Structure formats: C-alpha cells, structure tokens
N, C-alpha and C positions, 0 to 999 in steps of 0.2 A: 233324485226322483224327484218331480214335483208333487203336491199332496195330490193334484185333482188325480194323477197318473196312478200314483199307490192309492186312492180311493177305489178307480176303474177296479184295477185288478184286484182288489180285495172284495169289492161288488161280485166279480165275475167267478172268483176264489181259483185266481190265475194264479194268486200270489200266498202261499201258506206263511205259515210260522218259519224262519229256518231253523236246522241244526242248532241245538245248542249244548250240544256236546263239544262242536269243534268250533272254532273261527279262524280267519284270516293271521296266517304270521304264528298261527301253534305250530312247535314242532311232534311230528307223529312218527309213527310205524307201522308195518303192516306185520302183524305178529304169528300168521302161516301161510308157509308155500314159499314164493323167491322172498328175499329181503328187499326191503323199500325201506329208506329212511330219508325223510322230506320235509319240508315244511308246505302248511297251506298255503295257496295262491287265489284260491276262487273257492266259492259255494254256491251252489244254483241250484233251481227244481226244474226236473223235465218239463213235459206237456202233459207229463200225465201227473205232474205234483210230488215226483219223487226224489230225494238229496241225493247232489252228487258233489263231490268234493275233488279237487285239482289240487295236487300237490306235486311239486317240485323236487325231483331228485337231490339230494346233496352232492357234492363233489361233479355234477354231471349235465344237472339243467334238465334232464328230460321232464316232459310234463304227461302223468298220467291221472286218469280219471276214476276215482272208488265210490264204493256203496259207502255210507256210515259204518257198516257193519266190517271191514274191512280194514280198517284204521283204529288204532290207540295211540293215544297224547304219551308224549315219552319222556 
C-alpha cells in the first residue's frame, strides 16, 4: 500500500490496528466445537472494523473465516 492511501484510510478510520494476537503463517487451532487445525493466510477488518482471521485447514486446503476469539495459537 502506498503511504497516501494509508494516510487516507487512517484519516477515515477505515483502517485500524489489526490483531496483534495473530499474524499470517501462525499455526492455530479452534479449541471449542468442531476440530480445526490450520494456518493463518489472511487477517482483515470488516466494514464495521471487526477483525477477521482466514485460516487454511491443514491436509485439506479449505479456507474458513473466524473471529479472533474462536482461535488460539498452537
């Protein structure tokens, strides 16, 4: 991203500090409910500013979008 675009996004508060809990390539698991061991491939915010994590299921390749509180580091 170029610096002017970032400045614009910050000014409009469309871009907020994204999760410090996770980063791309972190290995994660879903501790509750169905089993999901995966690797984070993307982190983004919704238009409402909520953080979402995209994880790829190991040995399958399926992508799933999670809330931050649904995952933990392995």
